[in-house]
C-alpha positions as CSV (number, residue, x, y, z in Angstrom):
1,M,0.0,0.0,0.0
2,D,1.4,3.4,-1.0
3,A,2.3,5.3,2.2
4,D,2.1,8.6,0.3
5,L,-1.6,8.3,-0.4
6,P,-3.9,10.2,1.9
7,L,-5.4,7.9,4.6
8,A,-9.0,8.1,3.2
9,D,-7.8,7.2,-0.3
10,E,-5.6,4.4,1.0
11,L,-8.5,3.0,3.0
12,A,-10.9,3.2,0.1
13,A,-8.5,1.3,-2.2
14,L,-7.7,-1.3,0.4
15,T,-11.4,-1.8,1.3
16,A,-12.3,-2.2,-2.3
17,R,-9.5,-4.8,-2.7
18,I,-10.7,-6.7,0.4
19,A,-14.3,-6.7,-0.8
20,D,-13.2,-8.1,-4.1
21,L,-11.0,-10.8,-2.4
22,L,-13.8,-11.9,0.0
23,L,-16.6,-11.9,-2.5
24,T,-14.6,-13.9,-5.1
25,H,-13.5,-16.8,-2.7
26,D,-15.8,-19.7,-2.4
27,T,-15.3,-20.6,1.3
28,V,-14.6,-18.8,4.6
29,K,-11.2,-20.5,4.8
30,Q,-10.2,-19.1,1.5
31,A,-11.6,-15.6,2.3
32,V,-9.7,-15.5,5.7
33,Q,-6.4,-16.5,4.0
34,A,-6.9,-13.8,1.3
35,L,-7.6,-11.2,4.0
36,A,-4.5,-12.1,5.9
37,Q,-2.4,-11.7,2.8
38,A,-4.0,-8.3,2.0
39,L,-3.3,-7.1,5.5
40,V,0.4,-8.0,5.5
41,E,0.8,-6.1,2.2
42,A,-1.1,-3.1,3.6
43,I,0.9,-2.4,6.7
44,P,4.6,-1.5,6.2
45,G,7.2,-3.3,8.4
46,T,4.9,-6.3,9.0
47,A,6.6,-9.6,9.6
48,G,3.3,-11.4,9.1
49,A,-0.4,-11.2,9.6
50,G,-3.1,-13.5,10.9
51,I,-6.9,-13.7,11.0
52,T,-8.8,-15.7,13.5
53,L,-12.6,-16.3,13.5
54,M,-14.2,-17.5,16.7
55,D,-17.6,-18.5,18.0
56,A,-19.4,-17.0,20.9
57,R,-17.4,-19.1,23.4
58,G,-14.0,-18.1,22.0
59,R,-13.4,-21.3,20.1
60,R,-11.6,-21.0,16.8
61,T,-13.8,-21.7,13.7
62,S,-11.3,-20.6,11.1
63,T,-7.7,-19.2,11.1
64,A,-5.2,-18.1,8.6
65,S,-1.6,-16.7,8.7
66,T,0.9,-15.5,6.2
67,D,3.9,-16.9,7.9
68,P,4.7,-20.0,10.0
69,V,6.0,-17.8,12.8
70,V,2.7,-16.0,13.0
71,L,0.9,-19.4,13.1
72,D,3.2,-20.5,16.0
73,A,2.6,-17.3,18.0
74,D,-1.2,-17.5,17.5
75,Q,-1.3,-21.2,18.4
76,L,0.5,-20.5,21.6
77,Q,-2.3,-18.0,22.5
78,Y,-5.0,-20.6,21.9
79,D,-3.1,-23.2,23.8
80,L,-2.4,-20.9,26.8
81,G,-5.7,-19.1,26.7
82,Q,-4.1,-15.7,26.7
83,G,-2.6,-13.1,24.4
84,P,-3.4,-10.0,22.5
85,C,-5.6,-11.6,19.9
86,L,-7.9,-13.2,22.5
87,T,-8.0,-10.0,24.5
88,A,-8.9,-7.9,21.5
89,W,-11.8,-10.3,20.7
90,A,-13.0,-10.5,24.3
91,Q,-12.8,-6.8,25.0
92,Q,-13.8,-5.7,21.5
93,S,-11.0,-3.2,21.4
94,T,-7.6,-2.8,19.7
95,I,-4.7,-4.1,21.6
96,T,-1.1,-2.9,20.9
97,V,2.1,-4.4,22.1
98,E,5.2,-2.2,21.9
99,D,7.7,-4.9,22.9
100,T,6.8,-8.5,23.7
101,R,10.0,-8.7,25.9
102,T,8.7,-6.0,28.3
103,E,5.0,-6.7,28.0
104,T,3.4,-7.9,31.3
105,R,-0.2,-8.5,30.5
106,W,0.2,-12.1,29.3
107,P,3.3,-13.5,31.0
108,A,2.8,-17.1,29.9
109,W,2.4,-16.2,26.3
110,T,5.3,-13.7,26.2
111,R,7.6,-16.3,27.7
112,A,6.4,-18.9,25.3
113,I,7.2,-16.7,22.2
114,A,10.5,-15.4,23.5
115,H,12.3,-17.5,20.9
116,L,10.3,-16.1,18.0
117,P,11.4,-13.1,16.0
118,L,8.3,-11.1,16.9
119,R,8.5,-8.0,19.1
120,S,5.5,-5.8,18.5
121,V,1.8,-6.5,17.7
122,I,-1.4,-4.9,16.7
123,S,-4.6,-6.9,17.2
124,S,-8.0,-5.5,16.5
125,P,-11.4,-7.2,16.8
126,L,-13.6,-8.1,13.8
127,S,-16.8,-6.6,15.2
128,T,-20.3,-6.8,13.8
129,P,-23.6,-5.5,15.2
130,D,-24.0,-8.9,16.9
131,G,-20.6,-8.9,18.5
132,A,-17.0,-9.8,17.7
133,I,-16.5,-12.8,15.4
134,G,-12.7,-12.8,15.7
135,A,-9.7,-10.7,15.4
136,M,-7.0,-9.6,12.9
137,K,-3.4,-9.0,13.8
138,V,-0.1,-8.0,12.5
139,Y,3.4,-8.7,13.9
140,S,6.7,-6.8,13.6
141,P,10.2,-8.1,14.2
142,I,11.3,-4.9,16.0
143,P,10.1,-3.2,19.1
144,G,7.7,-0.3,18.4
145,G,7.3,-1.5,14.8
146,F,4.0,0.1,14.2
147,D,3.0,3.8,14.2
148,S,-0.4,5.4,14.9
149,R,-1.2,5.3,11.2
150,A,-0.9,1.5,11.1
151,V,-3.2,1.2,14.1
152,R,-5.7,3.5,12.5
153,V,-5.7,1.7,9.2
154,I,-6.3,-1.7,10.9
155,E,-9.1,-0.3,13.1
156,L,-10.9,1.3,10.1
157,L,-10.6,-1.9,8.1
158,T,-11.9,-4.3,10.7
159,R,-15.6,-3.2,10.4
160,P,-16.1,-3.8,6.6
161,A,-13.9,-6.9,6.8
162,A,-16.0,-8.3,9.7
163,L,-19.2,-7.7,7.9
164,M,-17.9,-9.4,4.7
165,L,-16.6,-12.3,6.6
166,A,-19.9,-12.7,8.5
167,N,-21.6,-12.8,5.2
168,A,-19.2,-15.5,4.0
169,Q,-19.9,-17.5,7.2
170,A,-23.6,-17.3,6.6
171,R,-23.1,-18.4,3.0
172,D,-21.0,-21.4,4.2
173,S,-23.6,-22.3,6.8
174,A,-26.4,-22.1,4.3
175,Q,-24.5,-24.4,1.9
176,R,-23.8,-26.9,4.6
177,L,-27.5,-26.9,5.6
178,S,-28.4,-27.4,2.0
179,D,-26.0,-30.2,1.5
180,G,-27.1,-31.9,4.7
181,L,-30.8,-31.6,3.7
182,I,-30.0,-33.2,0.3
183,R,-28.2,-36.1,2.0
184,A,-31.0,-36.5,4.5
185,L,-33.6,-36.6,1.8
186,G,-31.5,-39.0,-0.2
187,D,-31.2,-41.3,2.8
188,R,-34.9,-41.2,3.5
189,D,-35.7,-42.1,-0.1
190,A,-33.2,-45.0,0.0
191,V,-34.8,-46.4,3.2
192,R,-38.3,-46.1,1.7
193,T,-37.3,-47.8,-1.5
194,A,-35.4,-50.6,0.3
195,T,-38.5,-51.1,2.5
196,G,-40.7,-51.5,-0.6
197,I,-38.3,-54.0,-2.1
198,L,-38.4,-56.2,1.0
199,M,-42.2,-55.9,1.1
200,E,-42.4,-57.3,-2.4
201,R,-39.6,-59.8,-2.1
202,F,-40.7,-61.4,1.2
203,R,-44.4,-60.5,1.2
204,L,-44.1,-58.3,4.3
205,S,-46.1,-55.4,5.6
206,R,-44.4,-52.0,5.6
207,D,-43.8,-52.1,9.4
208,Q,-42.4,-55.7,9.1
209,A,-40.0,-54.7,6.3
210,L,-38.8,-51.7,8.1
211,A,-38.3,-53.7,11.3
212,A,-36.2,-56.2,9.3
213,L,-34.1,-53.5,7.9
214,I,-33.4,-52.0,11.3
215,T,-32.6,-55.4,12.8
216,T,-30.2,-56.3,10.1
217,S,-28.6,-52.9,10.3
218,R,-27.9,-53.4,14.0
219,K,-26.6,-56.9,13.5
220,R,-24.2,-55.9,10.8
221,H,-23.2,-52.6,12.6
222,E,-24.0,-50.9,9.3
223,P,-25.9,-47.5,9.0
224,L,-29.5,-48.0,8.0
225,H,-29.1,-45.7,5.0
226,Q,-26.0,-47.5,3.8
227,L,-27.7,-50.9,4.0
228,S,-30.8,-49.5,2.2
229,R,-28.7,-48.1,-0.6
230,E,-27.0,-51.5,-1.0
231,I,-30.4,-53.3,-1.2
232,V,-31.6,-50.7,-3.8
233,A,-28.4,-51.4,-5.8
234,G,-29.2,-55.2,-5.9
235,A,-27.3,-56.6,-2.9
236,R,-28.6,-59.7,-1.2
237,F,-30.5,-59.3,2.0
């Protein structure tokens, strides 16, 4: 990102790019990774960037990073249950770390990352009207690696990015629901068809045929829908 551009123009260009990235990726995982890459390119002096999406209990639902070092630093936060990313999400406010070696808010985390070449951090929540859905963060290899402009850019980007990611999550959820419904309907049709085959083959009532299917499924330790599909395909019963 061109540091000579006025902040408003810089943000407009970056927001447009992020919107294009998020709208042209098919899954939340792809969108999160694209956003992390755009973020690291937008903030000068960044060693790496990461995006984490979380549910209402603070459990990760999706994560992405541009560098293995960032992935390690983030993983240690989740393992230890502390760190700037989790605090930004929980408090719904931007968290800055000037130097990880003198930082005192998360002692277990700062000790754990002492071997990593990361010294300063900005982490800002991805907030929607319904609450924070995660956080985005950038790391620098030097103390005080980010100025107030970098903080402002990230803060102004989080709102549109959060809304776009929330839409991507809703789209993914709708697709999973649709796929699950299709599978459920297919399973139901297979059971119904297999029941009809047994009724005709063995001169059984519908209840007797279904009971025979269920009993055989249990004896074979085979899912009912799978056994039904095999019968429909011509397998011996």
